[in-house]
All heavy atoms as an XYZ file, in Angstrom:
794
protein
N       0.830     -1.203      0.000
C       0.000      0.000      0.000
C       0.865      1.254      0.000
O       0.605      2.201     -0.707
C      -0.929     -0.016      1.222
C      -1.773      1.224      1.336
C      -2.885      1.387      0.522
C      -1.458      2.221      2.231
C      -3.658      2.525      0.615
C      -2.229      3.355      2.340
C      -3.326      3.503      1.525
O      -4.100      4.618      1.609
N       1.933      1.259      0.810
C       2.754      2.453      0.913
C       3.753      2.572     -0.231
O       4.291      3.639     -0.459
C       3.494      2.475      2.248
C       2.564      2.609      3.410
C       2.322      1.548      4.253
C       1.913      3.804      3.641
C       1.463      1.674      5.315
C       1.037      3.936      4.697
C       0.813      2.872      5.534
N       3.989      1.466     -0.933
C       4.935      1.500     -2.041
C       4.250      1.953     -3.336
O       4.897      2.435     -4.242
C       5.585      0.118     -2.217
C       6.362     -0.248     -0.945
C       6.513      0.082     -3.403
C       6.909     -1.650     -0.935
N       2.950      1.844     -3.403
C       2.231      2.184     -4.628
C       2.421      3.650     -4.985
O       2.705      4.491     -4.146
C       0.740      1.874     -4.486
O       0.158      2.778     -3.581
N       2.280      3.951     -6.244
C       2.457      5.315     -6.743
C       1.221      6.168     -6.538
O       1.213      7.342     -6.877
C       2.814      5.281     -8.235
C       4.092      4.535     -8.529
C       5.266      5.264     -7.950
C       6.531      4.508     -8.285
N       7.681      5.040     -7.644
N       0.165      5.588     -5.999
C      -1.089      6.313     -5.803
C      -0.927      7.319     -4.665
O      -0.637      6.971     -3.541
C      -2.189      5.322     -5.460
C      -3.581      5.875     -5.617
C      -4.555      4.837     -5.221
N      -4.708      4.982     -3.768
C      -5.743      4.547     -3.092
N      -6.670      3.880     -3.699
N      -5.846      4.719     -1.808
N      -1.092      8.578     -4.963
C      -0.927      9.625     -3.955
C      -2.149     10.537     -3.955
O      -2.036     11.745     -4.083
C       0.323     10.462     -4.236
C       1.607      9.718     -4.111
C       1.963      9.518     -2.656
N       3.282      8.949     -2.532
C       3.528      7.788     -1.983
N       2.557      7.069     -1.512
N       4.735      7.331     -1.898
N      -3.325      9.939     -3.796
C      -4.518     10.770     -3.696
C      -4.677     11.227     -2.249
O      -3.877     10.902     -1.378
C      -5.753     10.044     -4.218
C      -6.025      8.754     -3.486
O      -5.160      8.334     -2.708
O      -7.102      8.179     -3.680
N      -5.722     11.993     -1.996
C      -5.901     12.600     -0.684
C      -6.027     11.554      0.416
O      -5.394     11.669      1.468
C      -7.114     13.544     -0.699
C      -6.819     14.744     -1.584
C      -7.472     14.012      0.689
C      -7.987     15.654     -1.808
N      -6.818     10.527      0.185
C      -7.005      9.523      1.239
C      -5.707      8.776      1.531
O      -5.421      8.465      2.694
C      -8.119      8.555      0.866
O      -7.798      7.856     -0.309
N      -4.894      8.498      0.515
C      -3.619      7.813      0.747
C      -2.672      8.678      1.573
O      -1.987      8.175      2.474
C      -2.969      7.444     -0.583
N      -2.650      9.967      1.300
C      -1.798     10.879      2.071
C      -2.253     10.929      3.518
O      -1.438     10.866      4.451
C      -1.812     12.284      1.434
C      -1.091     12.251      0.085
C      -1.162     13.309      2.359
C      -1.256     13.511     -0.722
N      -3.553     11.017      3.737
C      -4.064     11.086      5.110
C      -3.834      9.761      5.832
O      -3.456      9.753      7.011
C      -5.547     11.495      5.118
C      -5.714     12.902      4.538
C      -6.103     11.465      6.532
C      -7.147     13.330      4.363
N      -4.036      8.639      5.142
C      -3.784      7.340      5.766
C      -2.313      7.187      6.163
O      -1.997      6.657      7.231
C      -4.181      6.189      4.855
C      -5.642      5.845      4.895
C      -6.387      5.763      3.734
C      -6.274      5.580      6.100
C      -7.736      5.446      3.760
C      -7.620      5.258      6.147
C      -8.342      5.192      4.969
O      -9.674      4.878      5.017
N      -1.397      7.632      5.318
C       0.025      7.556      5.661
C       0.347      8.450      6.855
O       1.144      8.080      7.719
C       0.882      7.932      4.457
C       0.940      6.840      3.421
S       2.138      7.119      2.132
C       1.336      8.388      1.175
N      -0.288      9.618      6.927
C      -0.070     10.500      8.069
C      -0.603      9.868      9.347
O       0.062      9.901     10.394
C      -0.755     11.860      7.823
O      -0.308     12.402      6.573
C      -0.445     12.846      8.933
N      -1.794      9.282      9.270
C      -2.368      8.609     10.439
C      -1.469      7.458     10.886
O      -1.225      7.279     12.091
C      -3.794      8.095     10.124
C      -4.758      9.277      9.970
C      -4.286      7.141     11.193
C      -6.117      8.878      9.437
N      -0.949      6.697      9.948
C      -0.068      5.578     10.283
C       1.208      6.063     10.965
O       1.647      5.471     11.952
C       0.278      4.774      9.015
O      -0.932      4.327      8.403
C       1.168      3.594      9.328
N       1.794      7.141     10.448
C       3.019      7.675     11.044
C       2.771      8.178     12.466
O       3.550      7.891     13.387
C       3.570      8.798     10.174
N       1.679      8.912     12.664
C       1.366      9.448     13.991
C       1.057      8.307     14.963
O       1.531      8.314     16.109
C       0.199     10.454     13.910
C      -0.294     10.836     15.286
C       0.627     11.701     13.146
N       0.296      7.327     14.528
C      -0.042      6.207     15.412
C       1.185      5.350     15.742
O       1.282      4.807     16.842
C      -1.143      5.349     14.806
C      -2.497      6.020     14.873
O      -2.630      7.027     15.612
O      -3.432      5.559     14.196
N       2.113      5.229     14.813
C       3.352      4.506     15.087
C       4.162      5.223     16.158
O       4.682      4.592     17.088
C       4.181      4.347     13.806
O       3.408      3.635     12.843
C       5.473      3.607     14.065
N       4.262      6.538     16.045
C       4.977      7.306     17.067
C       4.267      7.214     18.411
O       4.911      7.152     19.466
C       5.128      8.764     16.625
C       6.112      8.953     15.493
S       6.409     10.676     15.084
C       4.914     11.093     14.220
N       2.943      7.174     18.373
C       2.170      7.040     19.611
C       2.426      5.685     20.266
O       2.545      5.595     21.494
C       0.690      7.224     19.296
C      -0.256      7.545     20.416
C       0.175      8.788     21.164
C      -1.652      7.761     19.862
N       2.538      4.645     19.467
C       2.846      3.316     20.012
C       4.257      3.277     20.598
O       4.491      2.634     21.622
C       2.715      2.252     18.926
S       1.012      1.919     18.471
N       5.193      3.969     19.960
C       6.552      4.020     20.495
C       6.600      4.751     21.833
O       7.448      4.455     22.677
C       7.492      4.685     19.485
C       7.782      3.890     18.219
C       8.630      4.715     17.256
C       8.467      2.582     18.552
N       5.697      5.678     22.034
C       5.634      6.400     23.309
C       5.130      5.511     24.442
O       5.283      5.872     25.615
C       4.719      7.622     23.187
S       5.498      9.003     22.380
N       4.562      4.383     24.124
C       4.060      3.481     25.164
C       5.160      2.600     25.755
O       4.948      1.992     26.806
C       2.942      2.608     24.593
N       6.326      2.547     25.123
C       7.395      1.695     25.633
C       7.901      2.101     27.018
O       8.151      1.217     27.842
C       8.563      1.622     24.630
C       8.286      0.673     23.500
C       8.187      1.138     22.208
C       8.124     -0.686     23.735
C       7.926      0.265     21.168
C       7.858     -1.565     22.700
C       7.759     -1.084     21.414
N       8.073      3.381     27.336
C       8.472      3.703     28.718
C       7.442      3.273     29.759
O       7.805      2.861     30.866
C       8.623      5.236     28.701
C       8.892      5.579     27.285
C       8.133      4.568     26.485
N       6.169      3.326     29.403
C       5.122      2.870     30.326
C       5.226      1.364     30.509
O       5.145      0.857     31.639
C       3.729      3.275     29.807
C       2.640      2.756     30.712
C       3.632      4.781     29.653
N       5.417      0.639     29.422
C       5.558     -0.821     29.504
C       6.801     -1.191     30.312
O       6.773     -2.148     31.092
C       5.637     -1.409     28.104
N       7.858     -0.426     30.146
C       9.076     -0.679     30.911
C       8.815     -0.533     32.414
O       9.297     -1.334     33.217
C      10.173      0.278     30.466
C      11.550      0.114     31.089
C      12.123     -1.245     30.725
C      12.458      1.220     30.619
N       8.039      0.461     32.780
C       7.686      0.639     34.192
C       6.828     -0.512     34.700
O       6.987     -0.958     35.837
C       6.934      1.960     34.377
O       7.776      3.042     34.136
N       5.897     -0.983     33.879
C       5.054     -2.109     34.286
C       5.865     -3.392     34.466
O       5.620     -4.173     35.384
C       3.932     -2.351     33.289
C       2.808     -1.365     33.378
C       2.114     -0.973     32.249
C       2.419     -0.814     34.592
C       1.074     -0.072     32.314
C       1.385      0.093     34.676
C       0.714      0.457     33.540
O      -0.311      1.358     33.626
N       6.822     -3.623     33.570
C       7.638     -4.827     33.674
C       8.630     -4.751     34.838
O       9.161     -5.765     35.258
C       8.396     -5.096     32.375
C       7.515     -5.602     31.275
C       7.578     -5.053     30.005
C       6.632     -6.642     31.497
C       6.770     -5.516     28.993
C       5.824     -7.124     30.482
C       5.898     -6.553     29.231
N       8.883     -3.552     35.329
C       9.814     -3.361     36.444
C       9.045     -3.218     37.759
O       9.372     -2.362     38.583
C      10.687     -2.130     36.171
C      11.907     -2.077     37.045
O      12.250     -3.047     37.698
N      12.561     -0.931     37.057
N       8.009     -4.021     37.929
C       7.181     -4.021     39.137
C       6.605     -2.642     39.455
O       6.552     -2.233     40.617
C       7.961     -4.564     40.339
C       8.293     -6.010     40.174
O       7.518     -6.765     39.588
N       9.445     -6.414     40.668
N       6.216     -1.940     38.426
C       5.591     -0.620     38.532
C       6.477      0.426     39.201
O       5.995      1.406     39.746
C       4.238     -0.705     39.222
C       3.261     -1.532     38.414
C       1.905     -1.508     39.038
N       1.032     -2.380     38.275
C      -0.077     -1.976     37.699
N      -0.456     -0.749     37.793
N      -0.814     -2.832     37.046
N       7.766      0.231     39.118
C       8.698      1.268     39.559
C       8.760      2.347     38.481
O       8.655      2.048     37.292
C      10.090      0.688     39.796
C      10.120     -0.204     41.007
O       9.380      0.011     41.973
N      10.964     -1.233     40.968
N       8.973      3.585     38.866
C       8.882      4.664     37.878
C       9.991      4.677     36.831
O       9.854      5.347     35.809
C       8.929      5.935     38.721
C       9.453      5.551     40.032
C       9.158      4.104     40.217
N      11.058      3.957     37.003
C      12.218      3.879     36.097
C      12.473      5.220     35.411
O      13.053      6.110     36.020
C      12.068      2.737     35.089
O      10.872      2.882     34.352
C      12.099      1.388     35.755
N      12.064      5.367     34.168
C      12.314      6.611     33.434
C      11.477      7.781     33.958
O      11.876      8.936     33.866
C      12.029      6.416     31.943
C      12.932      5.428     31.208
C      12.424      5.210     29.793
C      14.358      5.913     31.188
N      10.318      7.466     34.509
C       9.427      8.528     34.984
C       9.862      9.106     36.327
O       9.224     10.019     36.846
C       7.981      8.025     35.062
C       7.400      7.737     33.719
C       7.303      6.443     33.255
C       6.959      8.772     32.913
C       6.768      6.181     32.005
C       6.426      8.521     31.671
C       6.333      7.227     31.210
N      10.932      8.601     36.893
C      11.464      9.185     38.121
C      12.061     10.563     37.845
O      12.105     11.416     38.722
C      12.513      8.263     38.728
N      12.495     10.773     36.615
C      13.040     12.072     36.215
C      11.889     13.007     35.858
O      11.046     12.695     35.012
C      13.961     11.909     35.002
O      14.261     13.157     34.445
N      11.870     14.165     36.501
C      10.805     15.134     36.245
C      10.867     15.665     34.819
O       9.826     15.881     34.188
C      10.895     16.288     37.250
C       9.767     17.308     37.206
C       8.439     16.638     37.561
C      10.055     18.457     38.151
N      12.057     15.825     34.291
C      12.219     16.323     32.915
C      11.645     15.316     31.921
O      10.894     15.680     31.004
C      13.708     16.608     32.611
C      13.909     16.974     31.153
C      14.232     17.708     33.523
N      12.000     14.040     32.095
C      11.471     13.018     31.203
C       9.959     12.909     31.324
O       9.249     12.784     30.321
C      12.100     11.643     31.493
C      11.543     10.555     30.630
C      11.995     10.381     29.342
C      10.534      9.720     31.099
C      11.460      9.388     28.534
C       9.994      8.728     30.294
C      10.463      8.559     29.016
N       9.461     12.954     32.546
C       8.025     12.805     32.786
C       7.242     13.933     32.102
O       6.239     13.684     31.427
C       7.753     12.786     34.278
S       6.090     12.292     34.711
N       7.702     15.167     32.264
C       7.021     16.296     31.625
C       7.146     16.248     30.103
O       6.192     16.550     29.382
C       7.576     17.620     32.155
C       7.144     17.883     33.566
O       6.107     17.405     34.016
N       7.955     18.636     34.296
N       8.326     15.869     29.618
C       8.519     15.753     28.165
C       7.662     14.653     27.560
O       7.057     14.835     26.498
N       7.612     13.509     28.244
C       6.792     12.406     27.750
C       5.323     12.803     27.719
O       4.617     12.492     26.762
C       6.978     11.172     28.645
C       6.156     10.010     28.198
C       6.515      9.084     27.269
C       4.833      9.679     28.629
N       5.491      8.182     27.106
C       4.442      8.531     27.931
C       3.948     10.242     29.527
C       3.210      7.940     28.107
C       2.715      9.644     29.706
C       2.362      8.515     29.011
N       4.863     13.487     28.757
C       3.464     13.923     28.818
C       3.143     14.864     27.664
O       2.097     14.735     27.013
C       3.185     14.600     30.160
C       1.770     15.041     30.310
N       1.367     16.333     30.067
C       0.658     14.348     30.650
C       0.061     16.417     30.266
N      -0.386     15.232     30.620
N       4.029     15.796     27.387
C       3.811     16.740     26.283
C       3.752     16.016     24.939
O       2.848     16.259     24.130
C       4.916     17.797     26.275
C       4.862     18.805     25.145
C       3.669     19.739     25.334
C       6.147     19.594     25.072
N       4.695     15.119     24.710
C       4.728     14.382     23.442
C       3.498     13.497     23.296
O       2.866     13.456     22.228
C       6.031     13.550     23.342
C       5.983     12.574     22.181
C       7.231     14.463     23.210
N       3.112     12.799     24.369
C       1.974     11.882     24.299
C       0.668     12.636     24.036
O      -0.141     12.221     23.201
C       1.880     11.072     25.589
C       0.873      9.955     25.500
C       1.196      8.772     24.861
C      -0.397     10.089     26.041
C       0.288      7.737     24.769
C      -1.317      9.061     25.948
C      -0.970      7.896     25.311
O      -1.876      6.889     25.209
N       0.455     13.738     24.729
C      -0.772     14.525     24.523
C      -0.807     15.133     23.126
O      -1.859     15.173     22.474
C      -0.896     15.633     25.575
C      -1.216     15.126     26.940
C      -2.596     14.518     26.960
C      -2.949     14.064     28.361
N      -4.256     13.460     28.443
N       0.334     15.613     22.647
C       0.398     16.195     21.305
C       0.106     15.149     20.239
O      -0.678     15.393     19.315
C       1.778     16.834     21.068
O       2.029     17.796     22.086
C       1.850     17.505     19.716
N       0.731     13.985     20.355
C       0.494     12.923     19.375
C      -0.944     12.423     19.428
O      -1.536     12.108     18.379
C       1.462     11.763     19.599
C       2.907     12.013     19.189
C       3.777     10.840     19.607
C       3.016     12.254     17.696
N      -1.523     12.354     20.603
C      -2.915     11.917     20.717
C      -3.858     12.882     20.008
O      -4.759     12.466     19.275
C      -3.318     11.797     22.187
O      -2.559     10.842     22.832
N      -3.642     14.162     20.220
C      -4.508     15.141     19.557
C      -4.256     15.174     18.052
O      -5.187     15.392     17.265
C      -4.330     16.532     20.170
O      -3.016     17.000     19.987
N      -3.012     14.940     17.627
C      -2.728     14.868     16.187
C      -3.455     13.694     15.546
O      -3.966     13.803     14.433
C      -1.228     14.714     15.946
C      -0.426     15.942     16.060
S       1.281     15.525     15.670
C       2.097     17.009     16.134
N      -3.482     12.571     16.236
C      -4.161     11.390     15.716
C      -5.650     11.656     15.531
O      -6.233     11.321     14.488
C      -3.941     10.210     16.650
O      -4.592      9.068     16.172
N      -6.254     12.270     16.518
C      -7.682     12.597     16.426
C      -7.929     13.586     15.285
O      -8.887     13.444     14.520
C      -8.195     13.165     17.767
C      -9.591     13.718     17.635
C      -8.143     12.089     18.833
N      -7.058     14.580     15.137
C      -7.219     15.569     14.067
C      -7.090     14.923     12.693
O      -7.853     15.255     11.776
C      -6.190     16.690     14.220
C      -6.313     17.753     13.181
C      -7.314     18.705     13.260
C      -5.427     17.803     12.118
C      -7.434     19.691     12.290
C      -5.543     18.776     11.150
C      -6.555     19.728     11.234
N      -6.142     14.007     12.532
C      -5.971     13.342     11.234
C      -7.194     12.496     10.870
O      -7.637     12.498      9.717
C      -4.718     12.483     11.245
S      -3.191     13.413     11.258
N      -7.741     11.788     11.839
C      -8.938     10.980     11.578
C     -10.126     11.889     11.270
O     -10.934     11.579     10.383
C      -9.230     10.047     12.762
C     -10.564      9.361     12.619
C      -8.126      9.014     12.900
N     -10.232     13.014     11.952
C     -11.305     13.964     11.660
C     -11.150     14.531     10.249
O     -12.142     14.693      9.523
C     -11.310     15.098     12.684
N      -9.922     14.829      9.857
C      -9.678     15.324      8.494
C     -10.072     14.280      7.456
O     -10.692     14.611      6.435
C      -8.195     15.703      8.321
O      -7.825     16.647      9.324
C      -7.933     16.302      6.956
N      -9.740     13.026      7.720
C     -10.147     11.947      6.807
C     -11.661     11.851      6.727
O     -12.229     11.728      5.634
C      -9.548     10.616      7.266
C      -9.897      9.409      6.417
C      -9.271      9.529      5.042
C      -9.447      8.145      7.105
N     -12.334     11.946      7.855
C     -13.800     11.859      7.866
C     -14.436     13.024      7.122
O     -15.409     12.839      6.386
C     -14.309     11.837      9.311
O     -13.810     10.723      9.985
N     -13.901     14.204      7.298
C     -14.442     15.383      6.609
C     -14.251     15.272      5.107
O     -15.174     15.557      4.334
C     -13.801     16.667      7.166
C     -14.296     16.908      8.590
C     -14.094     17.865      6.276
C     -13.528     17.981      9.326
N     -13.072     14.841      4.665
C     -12.858     14.706      3.218
C     -13.736     13.602      2.628
O     -14.265     13.758      1.528
C     -11.380     14.417      2.899
O     -10.954     13.249      3.593
C     -10.510     15.603      3.253
N     -13.918     12.511      3.351
C     -14.793     11.439      2.857
C     -16.240     11.917      2.759
O     -16.939     11.617      1.787
C     -14.720     10.214      3.775
C     -13.406      9.503      3.729
C     -13.251      8.826      2.378
N     -11.957      8.209      2.252
C     -11.762      6.943      2.011
N     -12.779      6.144      1.865
N     -10.551      6.473      1.870
N     -16.691     12.655      3.745
C     -18.056     13.186      3.717
C     -18.228     14.163      2.562
O     -19.256     14.151      1.867
C     -18.383     13.880      5.053
O     -18.211     12.940      6.107
C     -19.805     14.403      5.066
N     -17.222     15.000      2.342
C     -17.287     15.956      1.233
C     -17.386     15.222     -0.104
O     -18.163     15.611     -0.974
C     -16.052     16.864      1.248
C     -16.074     17.920      0.173
C     -16.795     19.093      0.355
C     -15.395     17.737     -1.019
C     -16.828     20.056     -0.629
C     -15.423     18.688     -2.003
C     -16.139     19.855     -1.812
O     -16.176     20.804     -2.797
N     -16.601     14.158     -0.261
C     -16.651     13.403     -1.517
C     -17.986     12.683     -1.705
O     -18.424     12.467     -2.837
C     -15.506     12.396     -1.600
C     -14.174     13.020     -1.907
C     -13.047     12.632     -1.214
C     -14.037     13.991     -2.877
C     -11.819     13.192     -1.494
C     -12.825     14.560     -3.168
C     -11.702     14.164     -2.467
N     -18.624     12.306     -0.616
C     -19.946     11.681     -0.730
C     -21.009     12.706     -1.117
O     -21.926     12.404     -1.886
C     -20.338     11.012      0.587
C     -19.627      9.705      0.901
C     -19.999      9.240      2.302
C     -19.989      8.641     -0.116
N     -20.897     13.909     -0.570
C     -21.888     14.946     -0.868
C     -21.691     15.557     -2.254
O     -22.667     15.925     -2.907
C     -21.830     16.046      0.197
C     -22.253     15.618      1.601
C     -22.027     16.769      2.580
C     -23.709     15.197      1.612
N     -20.457     15.693     -2.670
C     -20.148     16.284     -3.968
C     -19.168     15.370     -4.727
O     -17.959     15.638     -4.755
C     -19.537     17.658     -3.787
C     -20.449     18.620     -3.074
C     -19.791     19.967     -2.946
N     -20.567     20.856     -2.123
C     -21.518     21.653     -2.563
N     -21.838     21.640     -3.830
N     -22.163     22.450     -1.743
N     -19.680     14.322     -5.343
C     -18.790     13.332     -5.954
C     -18.005     13.833     -7.167
O     -16.973     13.271     -7.499
C     -19.738     12.196     -6.344
C     -21.080     12.793     -6.400
C     -21.089     13.956     -5.457
N     -18.453     14.881     -7.812
C     -17.771     15.352     -9.018
C     -16.875     16.555     -8.749
O     -16.270     17.076     -9.670
C     -18.790     15.673    -10.110
C     -19.596     14.468    -10.500
C     -20.939     14.399    -10.200
C     -19.001     13.386    -11.123
C     -21.686     13.286    -10.548
C     -19.738     12.265    -11.471
C     -21.094     12.216    -11.178
N     -16.816     17.007     -7.513
C     -15.925     18.114     -7.150
C     -14.636     17.536     -6.605
O     -14.634     16.510     -5.938
C     -16.568     19.001     -6.081
C     -17.767     19.770     -6.558
C     -17.341     20.959     -7.335
C     -17.515     22.181     -6.457
N     -17.212     23.397     -7.116
N     -13.552     18.191     -6.877
C     -12.247     17.750     -6.384
C     -11.752     18.694     -5.297
O     -11.957     19.890     -5.371
C     -11.230     17.722     -7.517
S     -11.557     16.436     -8.728
N     -11.098     18.109     -4.323
C     -10.432     18.892     -3.287
C      -8.955     18.936     -3.645
O      -8.352     17.914     -3.979
C     -10.606     18.256     -1.900
C     -12.063     18.179     -1.516
C      -9.841     19.058     -0.856
C     -12.300     17.467     -0.194
N      -8.374     20.092     -3.562
C      -6.960     20.230     -3.861
C      -6.119     19.513     -2.810
O      -6.348     19.668     -1.608
C      -6.586     21.710     -3.901
O      -5.191     21.860     -4.027
N      -5.167     18.715     -3.279
C      -4.292     18.014     -2.349
C      -3.452     19.001     -1.555
O      -3.138     18.767     -0.396
C      -3.367     17.061     -3.101
C      -4.046     15.831     -3.595
C      -3.054     14.864     -4.222
O      -1.863     15.107     -4.235
N      -3.576     13.773     -4.740
N      -3.117     20.114     -2.180
C      -2.306     21.121     -1.503
C      -3.042     21.688     -0.294
O      -2.436     21.957      0.744
C      -1.932     22.247     -2.454
C      -0.977     21.820     -3.534
C      -0.662     22.960     -4.469
C       0.233     22.491     -5.595
N       0.528     23.557     -6.546
N      -4.356     21.848     -0.408
C      -5.141     22.381      0.699
C      -5.154     21.399      1.866
O      -4.945     21.788      3.029
C      -6.579     22.708      0.237
C      -7.461     23.063      1.407
C      -6.572     23.817     -0.785
N      -5.365     20.128      1.581
C      -5.413     19.116      2.642
C      -4.044     18.974      3.309
O      -3.941     18.920      4.539
C      -5.901     17.764      2.090
C      -5.816     16.680      3.143
C      -7.321     17.891      1.572
N      -2.996     18.946      2.514
C      -1.649     18.844      3.080
C      -1.332     20.087      3.905
O      -0.744     19.996      4.987
C      -0.607     18.621      1.962
C       0.802     18.740      2.499
C      -0.821     17.266      1.308
N      -1.747     21.262      3.433
C      -1.512     22.497      4.190
C      -2.247     22.473      5.523
O      -1.720     22.924      6.546
C      -1.938     23.705      3.365
N      -3.467     21.939      5.535
C      -4.223     21.838      6.792
C      -3.522     20.898      7.761
O      -3.384     21.200      8.952
C      -5.677     21.375      6.513
C      -6.371     20.940      7.782
C      -6.454     22.467      5.809
N      -3.064     19.745      7.261
C      -2.370     18.789      8.134
C      -1.054     19.362      8.666
O      -0.742     19.235      9.841
C      -2.102     17.479      7.378
C      -3.330     16.628      7.081
C      -2.927     15.449      6.190
C      -3.972     16.134      8.347
N      -0.304     20.011      7.792
C       0.989     20.573      8.202
C       0.783     21.746      9.172
O       1.548     21.896     10.124
C       1.807     21.002      6.968
C       3.019     21.819      7.363
C       2.235     19.775      6.184
N      -0.253     22.536      8.942
C      -0.469     23.677      9.829
C      -0.853     23.230     11.243
O      -0.536     23.908     12.214
C      -1.553     24.594      9.272
O      -2.818     23.961      9.301
N      -1.464     22.071     11.359
C      -1.802     21.562     12.691
C      -0.573     21.056     13.423
O      -0.471     21.173     14.630
C      -2.854     20.458     12.600
C      -3.359     20.039     13.958
C      -4.316     20.815     14.615
C      -2.877     18.920     14.600
C      -4.770     20.464     15.859
C      -3.339     18.567     15.855
C      -4.286     19.328     16.473
O      -4.729     18.982     17.711
N       0.368     20.474     12.650
C       1.582     19.954     13.284
C       2.453     21.100     13.712
O       3.169     21.105     14.587
C       2.340     19.034     12.343
C       1.581     17.787     12.004
C       1.382     17.416     10.694
C       1.061     16.991     12.998
C       0.691     16.265     10.388
C       0.372     15.837     12.697
C       0.192     15.474     11.384
């Protein structure tokens, strides 16, 4: 799917959602490390790491929700107006402006 030359709006949004969700899954590893270490705070004992992790996790979570909302809005628009095209530049600009 990701190797194909198809670069329409839905493919771009799906790739963005996949990238954001992958980063979100990677953010879960410090939590899993704490769970495997008998719930000791390990990395979260550092206030700097804890605050940084919280900021990254909340930002990625909201980005994921925004990307799915953007996909839903574009799909709804295509259902309501099947012969109108949305500019890919506009959708990419909206996604980039949120990041």
